[in-house]
C-alpha positions in Angstrom: -9.2 125.8 16.2 -9.9 128.1 13.3 -7.5 126.3 11.0 -9.0 123.0 11.9 -12.5 124.3 11.3 -11.5 125.7 7.9 -9.9 122.4 7.0 -13.0 120.5 8.0 -15.3 122.8 6.0 -12.9 122.5 3.0 -13.0 118.7 3.2 -16.8 118.7 3.5 -17.2 121.0 0.4 -14.7 118.9 -1.5 -16.7 115.7 -0.7 -20.0 117.3 -1.7 -18.6 118.6 -5.0 -17.0 115.2 -5.7 -20.3 113.5 -5.0 -22.2 115.9 -7.3 -19.6 115.5 -10.0 -19.9 111.7 -9.8 -23.7 111.9 -10.1 -23.4 114.3 -13.1 -20.8 112.0 -14.8 -23.1 108.9 -14.2 -26.0 110.7 -15.8 -24.0 112.0 -18.8 -22.5 108.5 -19.4 -25.9 106.7 -19.0 -26.5 104.2 -20.5 -23.2 102.3 -20.8 -24.8 99.1 -22.2 -28.1 97.6 -23.4 -31.2 98.8 -21.5 -34.1 96.4 -20.9 -37.7 97.5 -20.4 -39.8 94.6 -19.0 -43.5 94.8 -19.6 -46.4 92.7 -18.3 -48.4 93.4 -21.5 -48.5 90.9 -24.4 -47.1 91.7 -27.8 -49.3 93.9 -29.9 -51.4 95.3 -27.1 -51.9 99.1 -27.1 -49.8 99.8 -24.0 -47.0 97.5 -25.3 -47.0 99.1 -28.7 -46.4 102.6 -27.1 -43.5 101.2 -25.0 -41.9 99.7 -28.1 -42.1 103.1 -29.9 -40.5 104.8 -26.8 -37.8 102.1 -26.8 -37.0 102.8 -30.4 -36.7 106.5 -29.8 -34.5 105.9 -26.7 -32.2 103.6 -28.7 -31.6 106.5 -31.2 -31.1 109.0 -28.4 -28.8 106.9 -26.3 -27.0 105.1 -29.1 -27.4 101.8 -27.2 -29.9 99.0 -27.7 -33.2 99.3 -25.8 -35.1 96.1 -25.8 -38.7 95.4 -24.7 -39.1 92.0 -23.0 -42.7 90.7 -22.7 -43.5 88.9 -19.5 -47.3 88.7 -19.3 -49.2 86.7 -16.7 -49.7 86.3 -12.9 -51.2 89.9 -12.6 -47.8 91.4 -13.6 -45.8 89.5 -11.0 -43.7 87.6 -13.6 -42.6 90.9 -15.2 -42.0 92.5 -11.8 -39.9 89.6 -10.5 -37.7 89.7 -13.6 -37.3 93.5 -13.1 -36.4 93.1 -9.4 -33.7 90.5 -10.3 -32.2 92.8 -12.9 -29.7 95.7 -12.7 -30.4 98.4 -10.1 -28.5 101.1 -11.9 -31.2 102.1 -14.4 -30.3 99.6 -17.2 -33.4 97.6 -16.2 -36.7 99.4 -16.3 -40.3 98.3 -15.7 -43.5 99.1 -17.5 -46.5 99.2 -15.1 -50.1 100.2 -15.2 -52.4 101.8 -12.6 -53.6 98.6 -10.9 -50.0 97.4 -10.3 -49.3 100.6 -8.3 -52.8 101.6 -7.0 -55.0 98.5 -6.6 -53.3 95.2 -6.2 -52.1 96.0 -2.7 -55.8 96.0 -1.7 -56.8 92.9 -3.7 -54.1 90.6 -2.3 -53.4 89.9 1.3 -49.8 89.7 0.5 -48.2 91.0 -2.7 -44.8 89.6 -3.9 -43.7 93.2 -4.3 -44.1 96.6 -2.5 -45.5 99.4 -4.8 -44.0 102.0 -2.5 -40.6 100.5 -1.9 -39.7 98.6 -5.1 -40.4 101.3 -7.8 -39.9 104.9 -8.6 -42.5 105.8 -11.3 -40.9 108.5 -13.6 -43.8 109.8 -15.6 -47.2 108.6 -17.0 -46.9 107.5 -20.6 -50.5 108.2 -21.5 -54.1 108.2 -20.3 -56.6 105.9 -21.9 -60.2 107.0 -21.9 -62.8 104.3 -21.5 -66.1 104.1 -23.3 -69.4 102.4 -22.3 -69.6 99.8 -25.1 -72.8 98.1 -26.1 -73.9 96.0 -29.1 -75.1 98.0 -32.1 -78.7 96.6 -31.6 -78.6 97.1 -27.8 -81.9 98.6 -26.4 -79.8 101.1 -24.4 -79.4 104.4 -26.1 -77.9 106.2 -23.2 -76.2 105.4 -19.9 -79.4 106.5 -18.1 -81.2 103.7 -19.9 -78.7 101.2 -18.6 -79.0 102.4 -15.0 -82.8 102.3 -15.1 -82.9 98.8 -16.4 -80.2 97.6 -13.9 -82.3 99.0 -11.0 -85.4 97.4 -12.3 -83.6 94.0 -12.7 -81.2 94.1 -9.8 -78.4 91.7 -10.4 -79.8 90.3 -13.6 -77.6 92.4 -15.9 -73.9 91.8 -16.5 -70.7 93.4 -17.6 -67.5 91.9 -18.7 -63.7 92.2 -18.4 -60.6 90.0 -18.8 -59.7 89.4 -15.2 -60.5 90.3 -11.6 -59.0 93.6 -10.5 -58.2 95.2 -13.9 -59.1 98.8 -14.5 -62.3 97.9 -16.5 -63.5 95.6 -13.7 -62.8 98.1 -11.0 -64.3 100.9 -13.1 -67.5 98.9 -13.6 -67.7 98.2 -9.9 -67.3 101.9 -9.2 -70.1 102.7 -11.6 -72.4 100.2 -9.8 -71.5 101.7 -6.5 -72.1 105.2 -7.6 -75.5 104.4 -9.2 -76.8 102.0 -6.6 -77.0 99.1 -9.1 -75.8 95.5 -9.2 -74.3 93.6 -12.1 -72.8 90.1 -12.6 -69.1 90.2 -13.6 -68.3 87.9 -16.5 -64.6 87.2 -17.2 -63.3 86.5 -20.7 -59.9 85.1 -21.5 -58.8 88.0 -23.6 -60.0 91.4 -24.8 -60.9 90.3 -28.3 -63.3 87.7 -26.9 -64.7 90.3 -24.4 -65.7 92.9 -27.0 -66.9 90.2 -29.4 -69.1 89.1 -26.5 -70.5 92.6 -26.2 -71.1 92.8 -30.0 -73.0 89.5 -29.9 -75.3 90.6 -27.1 -73.8 88.4 -24.4 -73.2 91.3 -22.1 -75.2 94.4 -21.2 -72.1 96.5 -21.5 -68.3 96.6 -21.0 -66.0 99.5 -20.5 -63.3 99.6 -23.2 -60.7 101.9 -24.7 -60.6 102.6 -28.4 -57.4 100.5 -28.5 -59.2 97.4 -27.4 -62.7 97.9 -28.8 -62.1 100.3 -31.7 -61.9 97.7 -34.5 -65.5 96.4 -33.7 -66.7 100.0 -33.2 -65.3 101.0 -36.6 -66.9 97.8 -38.1 -70.3 98.9 -36.8 -70.7 96.1 -34.4 -70.4 98.2 -31.3 -71.8 101.5 -30.1 -70.3 103.9 -27.6 -72.9 105.2 -25.2 -70.6 107.6 -23.5 -67.0 108.3 -22.6 -66.3 107.5 -18.9 -65.0 111.0 -18.1 -65.8 114.6 -17.6 -65.3 115.8 -21.2 -65.7 114.7 -24.8 -62.7 113.4 -26.7 -61.4 115.2 -29.8 -61.3 112.0 -31.8 -64.9 111.1 -30.8 -66.8 114.4 -30.8 -70.2 112.8 -31.2 -69.8 110.5 -28.1 -71.3 112.3 -25.1 -69.8 112.3 -21.6 -71.4 110.1 -18.9 -73.3 113.0 -17.3 -74.6 114.0 -20.7 -75.8 110.5 -21.2 -77.7 110.3 -17.9 -75.0 108.9 -15.6 -73.3 110.2 -12.5 -71.6 113.6 -12.9 -68.3 112.7 -11.2 -67.7 109.3 -12.8 -64.2 109.2 -14.3 -62.4 106.0 -15.1 -59.1 105.9 -17.1 -56.2 103.6 -17.6 -52.6 104.7 -17.5 -49.2 103.2 -17.6 -45.8 104.4 -16.5 -42.1 103.4 -16.8 -40.5 103.0 -13.4 -36.9 102.7 -12.2 -35.6 100.9 -9.1 -36.1 102.8 -5.8 -33.0 104.6 -4.8 -31.6 105.0 -8.3 -29.1 107.9 -8.6 -31.5 110.9 -9.0 -29.5 112.4 -11.8 -29.7 109.2 -13.8 -33.4 108.9 -13.1 -34.0 112.4 -14.2 -32.1 111.8 -17.5 -34.2 108.7 -18.2 -37.4 110.7 -17.4 -36.5 113.6 -19.7 -35.5 111.3 -22.6 -38.8 109.4 -22.3 -40.7 112.7 -22.2 -38.9 113.6 -25.5 -39.8 110.3 -27.0 -43.4 110.8 -26.2 -43.4 114.1 -28.0 -42.5 112.4 -31.3 -45.0 112.6 -34.2 -45.3 108.8 -34.6 -46.3 108.4 -30.9 -48.9 111.2 -31.2 -50.3 109.6 -34.3 -50.6 106.3 -32.5 -52.3 108.0 -29.5 -55.0 109.3 -31.8 -55.6 105.9 -33.3 -55.8 104.2 -29.8 -57.8 107.0 -28.2 -55.0 107.7 -25.8 -54.3 111.2 -24.4 -51.0 112.8 -23.3 -50.7 112.9 -19.6 -48.1 115.6 -18.7 -47.2 115.6 -15.0 -44.2 116.3 -12.9 -42.9 113.5 -10.7 -44.5 115.2 -7.7 -47.8 115.6 -9.4 -47.8 112.1 -10.6 -47.0 110.8 -7.1 -50.0 112.7 -5.8 -52.2 111.3 -8.5 -51.1 107.7 -7.8 -52.0 108.3 -4.1 -55.5 109.6 -5.0 -56.0 106.6 -7.3 -55.0 104.3 -4.5 -57.5 105.8 -2.1 -60.3 105.5 -4.7 -59.5 101.9 -5.6 -59.2 101.0 -1.9 -62.8 102.3 -1.3 -64.2 100.5 -4.3 -62.5 97.2 -3.4 -63.7 97.4 0.2 -67.3 98.1 -0.7 -67.5 95.4 -3.4 -65.6 92.8 -1.4 -63.3 91.9 -4.4 -60.3 89.7 -3.5 -57.7 87.9 -5.5 -56.7 85.6 -2.6 
């Protein structure tokens, strides 16, 4: 029996080593052809611009073309469907944001994809801080003023966003829930129209990042009442936090995006892609663009990121349930 046992052990060890060797070889040789990153964001948007910079860096690192394919519309489903029909070996990647992974499953009765089963998020690309934007001549000088007026005129004030269920919409509903206020939600076709509407006094306020509202802010047509988070930003040292401006202490709303691979991808290949994206994000051009857009680096291990997504999902589920928002 001992010789048979030794032979069995030897075969098992050989198989394990062969499997490990194959995984290492696949990772070393990746990619073997063109890589496609499908994004639901339109050309020229802040998140899409970052992904294009990452793609350019990866092309140099991998010595293979890395293309970005824009598939906006249908709440990201068009891009996600294209990704799911693509290669499952890592040569097709998907660019997603927080609502795709943390909110839409609560907004739709039946999603055409499963956030837990179809994707493996590798790492966050950035975190986008949101500001309370108001017109330059708005009577509101602080978030506390906005809250007081909203309570005095329940339901008469409004806020805006570009769709139902996006981070700005959900963040505004969270603000209303935390402050015991009610607002009317006004939807604009695109972000440029939204923040022009704020500047023209059509809206009481709108949450917005520097990437989407910054041009009007720099032109003096918008004011930032506060940053929707726990600390001031280095690029905007004079803009107070929400609590400094008279708002709720634990109000924190951000946007973030990630690049994900197909679920079940060879772990060694997935890790290589993650490391190379991480290296691309450390480049000086990306850092410079982050400062211009008001984006912040968002370092996290895959385990930390998974926990963060779970926490975001729980928070969005609560907001959506309380507000009764639905996309069906």
